[in-house]
Predicted model as a PDB file, atoms N, CA, C, CB and O in Angstrom, pLDDT in the B-factor column:
MODEL        1                                                                  
ATOM      1  N   UNK A   1      17.829  18.490  61.858  1.00 48.00           N  
ATOM      2  CA  UNK A   1      18.279  18.248  63.219  1.00 48.00           C  
ATOM      3  C   UNK A   1      19.619  17.516  63.174  1.00 48.00           C  
ATOM      4  CB  UNK A   1      17.222  17.430  64.019  1.00 48.00           C  
ATOM      5  O   UNK A   1      19.778  16.548  62.431  1.00 48.00           O  
ATOM      6  N   UNK A   2      20.573  17.977  63.965  1.00 51.00           N  
ATOM      7  CA  UNK A   2      21.900  17.372  63.959  1.00 51.00           C  
ATOM      8  C   UNK A   2      21.943  16.161  64.878  1.00 51.00           C  
ATOM      9  CB  UNK A   2      22.959  18.394  64.381  1.00 51.00           C  
ATOM     10  O   UNK A   2      21.059  15.956  65.709  1.00 51.00           O  
ATOM     11  N   UNK A   3      22.996  15.361  64.707  1.00 55.00           N  
ATOM     12  CA  UNK A   3      23.185  14.189  65.546  1.00 55.00           C  
ATOM     13  C   UNK A   3      23.793  14.547  66.888  1.00 55.00           C  
ATOM     14  CB  UNK A   3      24.055  13.182  64.841  1.00 55.00           C  
ATOM     15  O   UNK A   3      23.765  13.739  67.817  1.00 55.00           O  
ATOM     16  N   UNK A   4      24.345  15.753  67.003  1.00 57.00           N  
ATOM     17  CA  UNK A   4      24.969  16.168  68.249  1.00 57.00           C  
ATOM     18  C   UNK A   4      23.909  16.536  69.274  1.00 57.00           C  
ATOM     19  CB  UNK A   4      25.915  17.347  68.012  1.00 57.00           C  
ATOM     20  O   UNK A   4      22.811  16.971  68.928  1.00 57.00           O  
ATOM     21  N   UNK A   5      24.253  16.357  70.513  1.00 58.00           N  
ATOM     22  CA  UNK A   5      23.349  16.693  71.606  1.00 58.00           C  
ATOM     23  C   UNK A   5      23.106  18.197  71.635  1.00 58.00           C  
ATOM     24  CB  UNK A   5      23.920  16.210  72.955  1.00 58.00           C  
ATOM     25  O   UNK A   5      23.996  18.987  71.320  1.00 58.00           O  
ATOM     26  N   UNK A   6      21.903  18.581  72.013  1.00 64.00           N  
ATOM     27  CA  UNK A   6      21.591  19.994  72.162  1.00 64.00           C  
ATOM     28  C   UNK A   6      22.136  20.533  73.483  1.00 64.00           C  
ATOM     29  CB  UNK A   6      20.077  20.219  72.080  1.00 64.00           C  
ATOM     30  O   UNK A   6      22.091  21.738  73.729  1.00 64.00           O  
ATOM     31  N   UNK A   7      22.642  19.661  74.314  1.00 71.00           N  
ATOM     32  CA  UNK A   7      23.176  20.063  75.601  1.00 71.00           C  
ATOM     33  C   UNK A   7      24.695  20.101  75.515  1.00 71.00           C  
ATOM     34  CB  UNK A   7      22.705  19.105  76.722  1.00 71.00           C  
ATOM     35  O   UNK A   7      25.328  19.116  75.134  1.00 71.00           O  
ATOM     36  N   UNK A   8      25.262  21.212  75.861  1.00 69.00           N  
ATOM     37  CA  UNK A   8      26.717  21.368  75.818  1.00 69.00           C  
ATOM     38  C   UNK A   8      27.198  21.648  77.235  1.00 69.00           C  
ATOM     39  CB  UNK A   8      27.148  22.519  74.833  1.00 69.00           C  
ATOM     40  O   UNK A   8      27.094  22.772  77.725  1.00 69.00           O  
ATOM     41  N   UNK A   9      27.716  20.632  77.878  1.00 68.00           N  
ATOM     42  CA  UNK A   9      28.216  20.773  79.230  1.00 68.00           C  
ATOM     43  C   UNK A   9      29.670  21.234  79.174  1.00 68.00           C  
ATOM     44  CB  UNK A   9      28.082  19.443  80.013  1.00 68.00           C  
ATOM     45  O   UNK A   9      30.469  20.662  78.433  1.00 68.00           O  
ATOM     46  N   UNK A  10      30.017  22.241  79.934  1.00 73.00           N  
ATOM     47  CA  UNK A  10      31.409  22.696  79.925  1.00 73.00           C  
ATOM     48  C   UNK A  10      32.307  21.667  80.590  1.00 73.00           C  
ATOM     49  CB  UNK A  10      31.543  24.055  80.632  1.00 73.00           C  
ATOM     50  O   UNK A  10      31.906  21.002  81.545  1.00 73.00           O  
ATOM     51  N   UNK A  11      33.523  21.542  80.081  1.00 68.00           N  
ATOM     52  CA  UNK A  11      34.485  20.637  80.692  1.00 68.00           C  
ATOM     53  C   UNK A  11      35.018  21.286  81.958  1.00 68.00           C  
ATOM     54  CB  UNK A  11      35.643  20.294  79.709  1.00 68.00           C  
ATOM     55  O   UNK A  11      35.218  22.499  82.004  1.00 68.00           O  
ATOM     56  N   UNK A  12      35.246  20.489  82.972  1.00 79.00           N  
ATOM     57  CA  UNK A  12      35.764  21.007  84.232  1.00 79.00           C  
ATOM     58  C   UNK A  12      37.191  21.517  84.066  1.00 79.00           C  
ATOM     59  CB  UNK A  12      35.711  19.928  85.314  1.00 79.00           C  
ATOM     60  O   UNK A  12      37.625  22.411  84.792  1.00 79.00           O  
ATOM     61  N   UNK A  13      37.909  20.954  83.122  1.00 83.00           N  
ATOM     62  CA  UNK A  13      39.297  21.340  82.897  1.00 83.00           C  
ATOM     63  C   UNK A  13      39.690  21.056  81.457  1.00 83.00           C  
ATOM     64  CB  UNK A  13      40.235  20.600  83.866  1.00 83.00           C  
ATOM     65  O   UNK A  13      39.088  20.220  80.783  1.00 83.00           O  
ATOM     66  N   UNK A  14      40.682  21.748  81.015  1.00 89.00           N  
ATOM     67  CA  UNK A  14      41.243  21.504  79.681  1.00 89.00           C  
ATOM     68  C   UNK A  14      42.461  20.578  79.770  1.00 89.00           C  
ATOM     69  CB  UNK A  14      41.636  22.841  79.005  1.00 89.00           C  
ATOM     70  O   UNK A  14      43.100  20.294  78.757  1.00 89.00           O  
ATOM     71  N   UNK A  15      42.776  20.117  80.959  1.00 91.00           N  
ATOM     72  CA  UNK A  15      43.946  19.270  81.159  1.00 91.00           C  
ATOM     73  C   UNK A  15      43.727  17.887  80.556  1.00 91.00           C  
ATOM     74  CB  UNK A  15      44.270  19.151  82.649  1.00 91.00           C  
ATOM     75  O   UNK A  15      42.603  17.393  80.468  1.00 91.00           O  
ATOM     76  N   UNK A  16      44.833  17.282  80.147  1.00 93.00           N  
ATOM     77  CA  UNK A  16      44.787  15.926  79.611  1.00 93.00           C  
ATOM     78  C   UNK A  16      44.489  14.938  80.733  1.00 93.00           C  
ATOM     79  CB  UNK A  16      46.118  15.567  78.910  1.00 93.00           C  
ATOM     80  O   UNK A  16      44.835  15.171  81.891  1.00 93.00           O  
ATOM     81  N   UNK A  17      43.848  13.841  80.378  1.00 92.00           N  
ATOM     82  CA  UNK A  17      43.535  12.798  81.357  1.00 92.00           C  
ATOM     83  C   UNK A  17      44.588  11.701  81.277  1.00 92.00           C  
ATOM     84  CB  UNK A  17      42.113  12.213  81.116  1.00 92.00           C  
ATOM     85  O   UNK A  17      45.161  11.441  80.219  1.00 92.00           O  
ATOM     86  N   UNK A  18      44.827  11.069  82.415  1.00 93.00           N  
ATOM     87  CA  UNK A  18      45.757   9.960  82.510  1.00 93.00           C  
ATOM     88  C   UNK A  18      45.147   8.920  83.436  1.00 93.00           C  
ATOM     89  CB  UNK A  18      47.156  10.429  83.020  1.00 93.00           C  
ATOM     90  O   UNK A  18      44.751   9.243  84.556  1.00 93.00           O  
ATOM     91  N   UNK A  19      45.067   7.681  82.983  1.00 94.00           N  
ATOM     92  CA  UNK A  19      44.530   6.622  83.832  1.00 94.00           C  
ATOM     93  C   UNK A  19      45.703   5.811  84.374  1.00 94.00           C  
ATOM     94  CB  UNK A  19      43.524   5.707  83.043  1.00 94.00           C  
ATOM     95  O   UNK A  19      46.627   5.463  83.639  1.00 94.00           O  
ATOM     96  N   UNK A  20      45.652   5.521  85.655  1.00 95.00           N  
ATOM     97  CA  UNK A  20      46.726   4.789  86.315  1.00 95.00           C  
ATOM     98  C   UNK A  20      46.125   3.613  87.071  1.00 95.00           C  
ATOM     99  CB  UNK A  20      47.532   5.715  87.274  1.00 95.00           C  
ATOM    100  O   UNK A  20      45.100   3.753  87.739  1.00 95.00           O  
ATOM    101  N   UNK A  21      46.762   2.460  86.963  1.00 97.00           N  
ATOM    102  CA  UNK A  21      46.359   1.285  87.726  1.00 97.00           C  
ATOM    103  C   UNK A  21      47.370   1.068  88.840  1.00 97.00           C  
ATOM    104  CB  UNK A  21      46.250   0.025  86.814  1.00 97.00           C  
ATOM    105  O   UNK A  21      48.578   1.148  88.614  1.00 97.00           O  
ATOM    106  N   UNK A  22      46.877   0.792  90.040  1.00 97.00           N  
ATOM    107  CA  UNK A  22      47.753   0.490  91.169  1.00 97.00           C  
ATOM    108  C   UNK A  22      47.015  -0.421  92.133  1.00 97.00           C  
ATOM    109  CB  UNK A  22      48.219   1.788  91.884  1.00 97.00           C  
ATOM    110  O   UNK A  22      45.789  -0.527  92.101  1.00 97.00           O  
ATOM    111  N   UNK A  23      47.778  -1.072  92.985  1.00 98.00           N  
ATOM    112  CA  UNK A  23      47.116  -1.955  93.951  1.00 98.00           C  
ATOM    113  C   UNK A  23      46.442  -1.114  95.037  1.00 98.00           C  
ATOM    114  CB  UNK A  23      48.136  -2.950  94.585  1.00 98.00           C  
ATOM    115  O   UNK A  23      46.765   0.058  95.228  1.00 98.00           O  
ATOM    116  N   UNK A  24      45.514  -1.732  95.729  1.00 98.00           N  
ATOM    117  CA  UNK A  24      44.700  -1.024  96.725  1.00 98.00           C  
ATOM    118  C   UNK A  24      45.531  -0.420  97.861  1.00 98.00           C  
ATOM    119  CB  UNK A  24      43.672  -1.971  97.306  1.00 98.00           C  
ATOM    120  O   UNK A  24      45.277   0.721  98.249  1.00 98.00           O  
ATOM    121  N   UNK A  25      46.510  -1.142  98.407  1.00 98.00           N  
ATOM    122  CA  UNK A  25      47.308  -0.523  99.481  1.00 98.00           C  
ATOM    123  C   UNK A  25      48.056   0.737  99.017  1.00 98.00           C  
ATOM    124  CB  UNK A  25      48.313  -1.536 100.025  1.00 98.00           C  
ATOM    125  O   UNK A  25      48.179   1.702  99.771  1.00 98.00           O  
ATOM    126  N   UNK A  26      48.548   0.721  97.783  1.00 98.00           N  
ATOM    127  CA  UNK A  26      49.226   1.897  97.249  1.00 98.00           C  
ATOM    128  C   UNK A  26      48.252   3.055  97.103  1.00 98.00           C  
ATOM    129  CB  UNK A  26      49.876   1.579  95.901  1.00 98.00           C  
ATOM    130  O   UNK A  26      48.584   4.197  97.423  1.00 98.00           O  
ATOM    131  N   UNK A  27      47.055   2.762  96.621  1.00 98.00           N  
ATOM    132  CA  UNK A  27      46.033   3.808  96.482  1.00 98.00           C  
ATOM    133  C   UNK A  27      45.678   4.399  97.841  1.00 98.00           C  
ATOM    134  CB  UNK A  27      44.768   3.244  95.803  1.00 98.00           C  
ATOM    135  O   UNK A  27      45.532   5.614  97.974  1.00 98.00           O  
ATOM    136  N   UNK A  28      45.541   3.557  98.834  1.00 98.00           N  
ATOM    137  CA  UNK A  28      45.217   4.036 100.178  1.00 98.00           C  
ATOM    138  C   UNK A  28      46.343   4.906 100.729  1.00 98.00           C  
ATOM    139  CB  UNK A  28      44.952   2.852 101.121  1.00 98.00           C  
ATOM    140  O   UNK A  28      46.088   5.927 101.368  1.00 98.00           O  
ATOM    141  N   UNK A  29      47.577   4.502 100.482  1.00 98.00           N  
ATOM    142  CA  UNK A  29      48.720   5.311 100.914  1.00 98.00           C  
ATOM    143  C   UNK A  29      48.745   6.656 100.197  1.00 98.00           C  
ATOM    144  CB  UNK A  29      50.032   4.561 100.664  1.00 98.00           C  
ATOM    145  O   UNK A  29      49.028   7.688 100.805  1.00 98.00           O  
ATOM    146  N   UNK A  30      48.449   6.634  98.908  1.00 98.00           N  
ATOM    147  CA  UNK A  30      48.394   7.875  98.136  1.00 98.00           C  
ATOM    148  C   UNK A  30      47.312   8.802  98.682  1.00 98.00           C  
ATOM    149  CB  UNK A  30      48.136   7.574  96.651  1.00 98.00           C  
ATOM    150  O   UNK A  30      47.525  10.010  98.790  1.00 98.00           O  
ATOM    151  N   UNK A  31      46.170   8.250  99.022  1.00 98.00           N  
ATOM    152  CA  UNK A  31      45.082   9.057  99.581  1.00 98.00           C  
ATOM    153  C   UNK A  31      45.510   9.709 100.886  1.00 98.00           C  
ATOM    154  CB  UNK A  31      43.831   8.196  99.806  1.00 98.00           C  
ATOM    155  O   UNK A  31      45.200  10.874 101.133  1.00 98.00           O  
ATOM    156  N   UNK A  32      46.222   8.961 101.723  1.00 98.00           N  
ATOM    157  CA  UNK A  32      46.697   9.513 102.993  1.00 98.00           C  
ATOM    158  C   UNK A  32      47.732  10.609 102.767  1.00 98.00           C  
ATOM    159  CB  UNK A  32      47.292   8.406 103.867  1.00 98.00           C  
ATOM    160  O   UNK A  32      47.689  11.654 103.416  1.00 98.00           O  
ATOM    161  N   UNK A  33      48.664  10.367 101.841  1.00 97.00           N  
ATOM    162  CA  UNK A  33      49.669  11.388 101.527  1.00 97.00           C  
ATOM    163  C   UNK A  33      49.017  12.657 100.995  1.00 97.00           C  
ATOM    164  CB  UNK A  33      50.676  10.852 100.507  1.00 97.00           C  
ATOM    165  O   UNK A  33      49.361  13.759 101.422  1.00 97.00           O  
ATOM    166  N   UNK A  34      48.091  12.510 100.077  1.00 98.00           N  
ATOM    167  CA  UNK A  34      47.400  13.670  99.509  1.00 98.00           C  
ATOM    168  C   UNK A  34      46.677  14.441 100.595  1.00 98.00           C  
ATOM    169  CB  UNK A  34      46.409  13.235  98.420  1.00 98.00           C  
ATOM    170  O   UNK A  34      46.683  15.672 100.595  1.00 98.00           O  
ATOM    171  N   UNK A  35      46.055  13.728 101.518  1.00 98.00           N  
ATOM    172  CA  UNK A  35      45.325  14.382 102.603  1.00 98.00           C  
ATOM    173  C   UNK A  35      46.263  15.185 103.501  1.00 98.00           C  
ATOM    174  CB  UNK A  35      44.568  13.343 103.433  1.00 98.00           C  
ATOM    175  O   UNK A  35      45.892  16.253 103.990  1.00 98.00           O  
ATOM    176  N   UNK A  36      47.482  14.675 103.721  1.00 98.00           N  
ATOM    177  CA  UNK A  36      48.432  15.416 104.561  1.00 98.00           C  
ATOM    178  C   UNK A  36      48.865  16.716 103.899  1.00 98.00           C  
ATOM    179  CB  UNK A  36      49.659  14.556 104.863  1.00 98.00           C  
ATOM    180  O   UNK A  36      49.294  17.651 104.576  1.00 98.00           O  
ATOM    181  N   UNK A  37      48.754  16.775 102.582  1.00 96.00           N  
ATOM    182  CA  UNK A  37      49.114  17.989 101.826  1.00 96.00           C  
ATOM    183  C   UNK A  37      47.892  18.841 101.521  1.00 96.00           C  
ATOM    184  CB  UNK A  37      49.819  17.615 100.518  1.00 96.00           C  
ATOM    185  O   UNK A  37      47.991  19.861 100.839  1.00 96.00           O  
ATOM    186  N   UNK A  38      46.732  18.415 102.033  1.00 98.00           N  
ATOM    187  CA  UNK A  38      45.457  19.100 101.781  1.00 98.00           C  
ATOM    188  C   UNK A  38      45.169  19.206 100.278  1.00 98.00           C  
ATOM    189  CB  UNK A  38      45.474  20.507 102.415  1.00 98.00           C  
ATOM    190  O   UNK A  38      44.753  20.253  99.782  1.00 98.00           O  
ATOM    191  N   UNK A  39      45.399  18.100  99.570  1.00 97.00           N  
ATOM    192  CA  UNK A  39      45.187  18.048  98.124  1.00 97.00           C  
ATOM    193  C   UNK A  39      44.355  16.824  97.771  1.00 97.00           C  
ATOM    194  CB  UNK A  39      46.537  18.024  97.368  1.00 97.00           C  
ATOM    195  O   UNK A  39      44.306  15.846  98.516  1.00 97.00           O  
ATOM    196  N   UNK A  40      43.702  16.903  96.611  1.00 96.00           N  
ATOM    197  CA  UNK A  40      43.029  15.710  96.095  1.00 96.00           C  
ATOM    198  C   UNK A  40      44.103  14.741  95.611  1.00 96.00           C  
ATOM    199  CB  UNK A  40      42.022  16.069  94.937  1.00 96.00           C  
ATOM    200  O   UNK A  40      45.245  15.142  95.383  1.00 96.00           O  
ATOM    201  N   UNK A  41      43.746  13.481  95.455  1.00 96.00           N  
ATOM    202  CA  UNK A  41      44.713  12.521  94.924  1.00 96.00           C  
ATOM    203  C   UNK A  41      45.155  12.933  93.525  1.00 96.00           C  
ATOM    204  CB  UNK A  41      44.114  11.101  94.901  1.00 96.00           C  
ATOM    205  O   UNK A  41      46.339  12.849  93.202  1.00 96.00           O  
ATOM    206  N   UNK A  42      44.227  13.371  92.703  1.00 95.00           N  
ATOM    207  CA  UNK A  42      44.557  13.773  91.345  1.00 95.00           C  
ATOM    208  C   UNK A  42      45.550  14.933  91.340  1.00 95.00           C  
ATOM    209  CB  UNK A  42      43.292  14.159  90.586  1.00 95.00           C  
ATOM    210  O   UNK A  42      46.537  14.909  90.604  1.00 95.00           O  
ATOM    211  N   UNK A  43      45.285  15.944  92.161  1.00 96.00           N  
ATOM    212  CA  UNK A  43      46.171  17.097  92.214  1.00 96.00           C  
ATOM    213  C   UNK A  43      47.534  16.709  92.774  1.00 96.00           C  
ATOM    214  CB  UNK A  43      45.549  18.208  93.058  1.00 96.00           C  
ATOM    215  O   UNK A  43      48.557  17.212  92.310  1.00 96.00           O  
ATOM    216  N   UNK A  44      47.559  15.830  93.756  1.00 97.00           N  
ATOM    217  CA  UNK A  44      48.827  15.411  94.340  1.00 97.00           C  
ATOM    218  C   UNK A  44      49.656  14.634  93.319  1.00 97.00           C  
ATOM    219  CB  UNK A  44      48.586  14.556  95.595  1.00 97.00           C  
ATOM    220  O   UNK A  44      50.864  14.847  93.209  1.00 97.00           O  
ATOM    221  N   UNK A  45      49.021  13.744  92.582  1.00 97.00           N  
ATOM    222  CA  UNK A  45      49.738  12.988  91.544  1.00 97.00           C  
ATOM    223  C   UNK A  45      50.262  13.947  90.477  1.00 97.00           C  
ATOM    224  CB  UNK A  45      48.811  11.912  90.899  1.00 97.00           C  
ATOM    225  O   UNK A  45      51.399  13.810  90.025  1.00 97.00           O  
ATOM    226  N   UNK A  46      49.443  14.912  90.074  1.00 96.00           N  
ATOM    227  CA  UNK A  46      49.899  15.909  89.091  1.00 96.00           C  
ATOM    228  C   UNK A  46      51.133  16.643  89.618  1.00 96.00           C  
ATOM    229  CB  UNK A  46      48.764  16.925  88.769  1.00 96.00           C  
ATOM    230  O   UNK A  46      52.092  16.858  88.877  1.00 96.00           O  
ATOM    231  N   UNK A  47      51.109  17.026  90.894  1.00 96.00           N  
ATOM    232  CA  UNK A  47      52.240  17.730  91.496  1.00 96.00           C  
ATOM    233  C   UNK A  47      53.493  16.859  91.484  1.00 96.00           C  
ATOM    234  CB  UNK A  47      51.904  18.153  92.933  1.00 96.00           C  
ATOM    235  O   UNK A  47      54.578  17.341  91.157  1.00 96.00           O  
ATOM    236  N   UNK A  48      53.354  15.586  91.835  1.00 97.00           N  
ATOM    237  CA  UNK A  48      54.491  14.670  91.815  1.00 97.00           C  
ATOM    238  C   UNK A  48      55.062  14.522  90.409  1.00 97.00           C  
ATOM    239  CB  UNK A  48      54.079  13.304  92.357  1.00 97.00           C  
ATOM    240  O   UNK A  48      56.280  14.494  90.231  1.00 97.00           O  
ATOM    241  N   UNK A  49      54.195  14.428  89.418  1.00 96.00           N  
ATOM    242  CA  UNK A  49      54.647  14.282  88.032  1.00 96.00           C  
ATOM    243  C   UNK A  49      55.355  15.550  87.563  1.00 96.00           C  
ATOM    244  CB  UNK A  49      53.458  13.961  87.104  1.00 96.00           C  
ATOM    245  O   UNK A  49      56.404  15.474  86.923  1.00 96.00           O  
ATOM    246  N   UNK A  50      54.792  16.702  87.874  1.00 96.00           N  
ATOM    247  CA  UNK A  50      55.426  17.971  87.504  1.00 96.00           C  
ATOM    248  C   UNK A  50      56.828  18.043  88.112  1.00 96.00           C  
ATOM    249  CB  UNK A  50      54.564  19.180  87.976  1.00 96.00           C  
ATOM    250  O   UNK A  50      57.787  18.396  87.425  1.00 96.00           O  
ATOM    251  N   UNK A  51      56.944  17.712  89.387  1.00 97.00           N  
ATOM    252  CA  UNK A  51      58.243  17.737  90.052  1.00 97.00           C  
ATOM    253  C   UNK A  51      59.227  16.778  89.395  1.00 97.00           C  
ATOM    254  CB  UNK A  51      58.088  17.393  91.525  1.00 97.00           C  
ATOM    255  O   UNK A  51      60.398  17.117  89.230  1.00 97.00           O  
ATOM    256  N   UNK A  52      58.771  15.592  89.021  1.00 97.00           N  
ATOM    257  CA  UNK A  52      59.644  14.605  88.380  1.00 97.00           C  
ATOM    258  C   UNK A  52      60.097  15.079  87.007  1.00 97.00           C  
ATOM    259  CB  UNK A  52      58.929  13.259  88.256  1.00 97.00           C  
ATOM    260  O   UNK A  52      61.263  14.918  86.647  1.00 97.00           O  
ATOM    261  N   UNK A  53      59.188  15.661  86.241  1.00 96.00           N  
ATOM    262  CA  UNK A  53      59.546  16.165  84.908  1.00 96.00           C  
ATOM    263  C   UNK A  53      60.524  17.333  85.035  1.00 96.00           C  
ATOM    264  CB  UNK A  53      58.276  16.606  84.125  1.00 96.00           C  
ATOM    265  O   UNK A  53      61.512  17.396  84.304  1.00 96.00           O  
ATOM    266  N   UNK A  54      60.255  18.251  85.954  1.00 96.00           N  
ATOM    267  CA  UNK A  54      61.168  19.383  86.155  1.00 96.00           C  
ATOM    268  C   UNK A  54      62.555  18.917  86.578  1.00 96.00           C  
ATOM    269  CB  UNK A  54      60.603  20.339  87.204  1.00 96.00           C  
ATOM    270  O   UNK A  54      63.557  19.469  86.123  1.00 96.00           O  
ATOM    271  N   UNK A  55      62.624  17.915  87.437  1.00 97.00           N  
ATOM    272  CA  UNK A  55      63.911  17.368  87.872  1.00 97.00           C  
ATOM    273  C   UNK A  55      64.633  16.703  86.702  1.00 97.00           C  
ATOM    274  CB  UNK A  55      63.711  16.357  89.021  1.00 97.00           C  
ATOM    275  O   UNK A  55      65.850  16.831  86.573  1.00 97.00           O  
ATOM    276  N   UNK A  56      63.892  15.993  85.852  1.00 97.00           N  
ATOM    277  CA  UNK A  56      64.498  15.328  84.688  1.00 97.00           C  
ATOM    278  C   UNK A  56      65.026  16.363  83.697  1.00 97.00           C  
ATOM    279  CB  UNK A  56      63.471  14.398  83.993  1.00 97.00           C  
ATOM    280  O   UNK A  56      66.075  16.154  83.087  1.00 97.00           O  
ATOM    281  N   UNK A  57      64.316  17.470  83.530  1.00 96.00           N  
ATOM    282  CA  UNK A  57      64.791  18.550  82.656  1.00 96.00           C  
ATOM    283  C   UNK A  57      66.051  19.168  83.252  1.00 96.00           C  
ATOM    284  CB  UNK A  57      63.689  19.637  82.459  1.00 96.00           C  
ATOM    285  O   UNK A  57      67.037  19.381  82.545  1.00 96.00           O  
ATOM    286  N   UNK A  58      66.018  19.455  84.546  1.00 96.00           N  
ATOM    287  CA  UNK A  58      67.162  20.084  85.212  1.00 96.00           C  
ATOM    288  C   UNK A  58      68.412  19.210  85.146  1.00 96.00           C  
ATOM    289  CB  UNK A  58      66.821  20.385  86.668  1.00 96.00           C  
ATOM    290  O   UNK A  58      69.523  19.726  85.023  1.00 96.00           O  
ATOM    291  N   UNK A  59      68.237  17.888  85.225  1.00 96.00           N  
ATOM    292  CA  UNK A  59      69.386  16.978  85.191  1.00 96.00           C  
ATOM    293  C   UNK A  59      69.832  16.647  83.772  1.00 96.00           C  
ATOM    294  CB  UNK A  59      69.051  15.700  85.924  1.00 96.00           C  
ATOM    295  O   UNK A  59      70.868  16.014  83.569  1.00 96.00           O  
ATOM    296  N   UNK A  60      69.042  17.079  82.794  1.00 95.00           N  
ATOM    297  CA  UNK A  60      69.387  16.806  81.399  1.00 95.00           C  
ATOM    298  C   UNK A  60      68.904  15.462  80.900  1.00 95.00           C  
ATOM    299  CB  UNK A  60      70.857  16.885  81.223  1.00 95.00           C  
ATOM    300  O   UNK A  60      69.236  15.068  79.782  1.00 95.00           O  
ATOM    301  N   UNK A  61      68.131  14.749  81.695  1.00 96.00           N  
ATOM    302  CA  UNK A  61      67.606  13.446  81.257  1.00 96.00           C  
ATOM    303  C   UNK A  61      66.633  13.583  80.100  1.00 96.00           C  
ATOM    304  CB  UNK A  61      66.921  12.738  82.414  1.00 96.00           C  
ATOM    305  O   UNK A  61      66.573  12.715  79.229  1.00 96.00           O  
ATOM    306  N   UNK A  62      65.872  14.665  80.087  1.00 96.00           N  
ATOM    307  CA  UNK A  62      64.952  14.950  78.978  1.00 96.00           C  
ATOM    308  C   UNK A  62      65.099  16.410  78.605  1.00 96.00           C  
ATOM    309  CB  UNK A  62      63.469  14.618  79.355  1.00 96.00           C  
ATOM    310  O   UNK A  62      65.470  17.229  79.446  1.00 96.00           O  
ATOM    311  N   UNK A  63      64.809  16.754  77.338  1.00 95.00           N  
ATOM    312  CA  UNK A  63      64.919  18.167  76.945  1.00 95.00           C  
ATOM    313  C   UNK A  63      63.745  18.988  77.500  1.00 95.00           C  
ATOM    314  CB  UNK A  63      64.972  18.292  75.403  1.00 95.00           C  
ATOM    315  O   UNK A  63      62.669  18.455  77.772  1.00 95.00           O  
ATOM    316  N   UNK A  64      63.977  20.275  77.658  1.00 93.00           N  
ATOM    317  CA  UNK A  64      62.905  21.180  78.063  1.00 93.00           C  
ATOM    318  C   UNK A  64      61.844  21.203  76.966  1.00 93.00           C  
ATOM    319  CB  UNK A  64      63.454  22.617  78.340  1.00 93.00           C  
ATOM    320  O   UNK A  64      62.140  20.907  75.809  1.00 93.00           O  
ATOM    321  N   UNK A  65      60.622  21.550  77.321  1.00 81.00           N  
ATOM    322  CA  UNK A  65      59.521  21.575  76.350  1.00 81.00           C  
ATOM    323  C   UNK A  65      59.871  22.412  75.130  1.00 81.00           C  
ATOM    324  CB  UNK A  65      58.250  22.116  76.999  1.00 81.00           C  
ATOM    325  O   UNK A  65      59.596  21.988  74.008  1.00 81.00           O  
ATOM    326  N   UNK A  66      60.469  23.591  75.309  1.00 76.00           N  
ATOM    327  CA  UNK A  66      60.799  24.455  74.174  1.00 76.00           C  
ATOM    328  C   UNK A  66      61.819  23.792  73.262  1.00 76.00           C  
ATOM    329  CB  UNK A  66      61.333  25.803  74.664  1.00 76.00           C  
ATOM    330  O   UNK A  66      61.776  23.980  72.046  1.00 76.00           O  
ATOM    331  N   UNK A  67      62.737  23.019  73.834  1.00 66.00           N  
ATOM    332  CA  UNK A  67      63.734  22.308  73.032  1.00 66.00           C  
ATOM    333  C   UNK A  67      63.112  21.130  72.296  1.00 66.00           C  
ATOM    334  CB  UNK A  67      64.883  21.824  73.917  1.00 66.00           C  
ATOM    335  O   UNK A  67      63.517  20.821  71.175  1.00 66.00           O  
ATOM    336  N   UNK A  68      62.137  20.468  72.907  1.00 59.00           N  
ATOM    337  CA  UNK A  68      61.527  19.292  72.292  1.00 59.00           C  
ATOM    338  C   UNK A  68      60.721  19.679  71.060  1.00 59.00           C  
ATOM    339  CB  UNK A  68      60.633  18.563  73.300  1.00 59.00           C  
ATOM    340  O   UNK A  68      60.610  18.879  70.131  1.00 59.00           O  
ATOM    341  N   UNK A  69      60.155  20.885  71.024  1.00 58.00           N  
ATOM    342  CA  UNK A  69      59.339  21.322  69.899  1.00 58.00           C  
ATOM    343  C   UNK A  69      60.187  21.805  68.744  1.00 58.00           C  
ATOM    344  CB  UNK A  69      58.395  22.414  70.329  1.00 58.00           C  
ATOM    345  O   UNK A  69      59.708  21.862  67.612  1.00 58.00           O  
ATOM    346  N   UNK A  70      61.443  22.156  69.004  1.00 54.00           N  
ATOM    347  CA  UNK A  70      62.308  22.718  67.966  1.00 54.00           C  
ATOM    348  C   UNK A  70      62.782  21.671  66.986  1.00 54.00           C  
ATOM    349  CB  UNK A  70      63.498  23.396  68.589  1.00 54.00           C  
ATOM    350  O   UNK A  70      63.519  21.988  66.052  1.00 54.00           O  
TER     351      UNK A  70                                                      
ENDMDL                                                                          
END                                                                             
């Protein structure tokens, strides 16, 4: 008998996790903003991060992913 569980639950996503700490008023504001976009807070934060990374690549602040791997 192996030490691993016989139960294998599928992961909801293959995406990486990120933990963020913020004060309560900021969290409440984020929840309201996400709701106005009809998105979860997690999805809204992901969207904001994607936009920031794309803008940084476009401005040359950071290299594109393909350039970073080279």
